[in-house]
C-alpha positions as CSV (number, residue, x, y, z in Angstrom):
1,M,3.7,15.7,-7.1
2,H,0.9,13.3,-6.1
3,E,-2.3,13.2,-4.5
4,P,-3.5,10.6,-1.9
5,K,-6.4,8.7,-3.7
6,F,-8.7,7.0,-1.6
7,I,-9.7,3.7,-3.1
8,G,-11.9,2.3,-1.2
9,K,-12.3,0.9,2.7
10,V,-11.2,-3.0,3.6
11,R,-12.9,-4.8,7.0
12,L,-10.4,-7.6,8.2
13,T,-12.1,-11.6,8.3
14,G,-11.8,-13.7,11.0
15,Q,-8.6,-15.7,9.0
16,G,-6.8,-11.9,8.8
17,Q,-7.6,-11.2,5.2
18,L,-7.8,-8.5,3.6
19,T,-9.3,-7.8,0.0
20,L,-7.4,-5.2,-2.1
21,P,-9.8,-2.9,-3.8
22,T,-10.3,-4.0,-7.8
23,E,-9.3,-0.1,-8.7
24,A,-5.8,-0.4,-6.2
25,R,-5.4,-3.4,-8.0
26,K,-5.5,-1.9,-11.6
27,D,-4.2,1.1,-11.0
28,L,-0.9,-0.1,-9.3
29,D,-1.3,-3.6,-12.2
30,I,-1.3,-6.4,-8.9
31,S,-2.4,-9.5,-10.3
32,L,-3.2,-12.7,-8.7
33,G,0.9,-13.5,-7.3
34,S,1.8,-10.4,-6.2
35,E,4.5,-9.8,-3.5
36,L,3.0,-7.1,-1.5
37,Y,4.9,-5.2,1.2
38,W,3.6,-4.0,4.2
39,Y,4.9,-1.0,6.3
40,E,4.0,1.0,9.0
41,F,5.1,4.9,8.8
42,N,3.4,7.2,11.4
43,G,0.6,5.2,12.3
44,S,0.0,4.5,8.9
45,L,0.0,1.6,6.6
46,I,1.7,1.9,3.6
47,V,0.9,-1.4,1.5
48,S,3.9,-1.4,-1.6
49,T,4.8,-2.9,-4.7
50,K,7.8,-3.4,-3.6
51,L,11.1,-4.0,-0.9
52,V,11.6,-1.1,-0.3
53,N,14.7,0.3,2.8
54,Q,13.1,1.8,5.9
55,K,15.4,5.2,4.8
56,E,14.3,4.9,1.4
57,L,10.5,4.7,2.1
58,R,10.6,7.2,4.3
59,E,12.5,9.5,2.1
60,N,10.0,8.3,-0.5
61,I,7.6,9.7,2.1
62,Q,8.7,12.7,2.8
63,K,9.3,14.0,-0.7
64,K,5.9,13.9,-2.2
65,R,4.9,16.2,1.1
């Protein structure tokens, strides 16, 4: 089981943009042009490199607890 890993802090710009920290981009193999998918679950914002359905996301999160 993976433990949560703190990657860094980001600030939302006036244009609604975020900068993804270098460590996160390297760890998740995210390059220019990559698509990211955002989910809200129990008050937490989750970003994923894969599009998943809500049931699959919930199951994956609960498995890792």
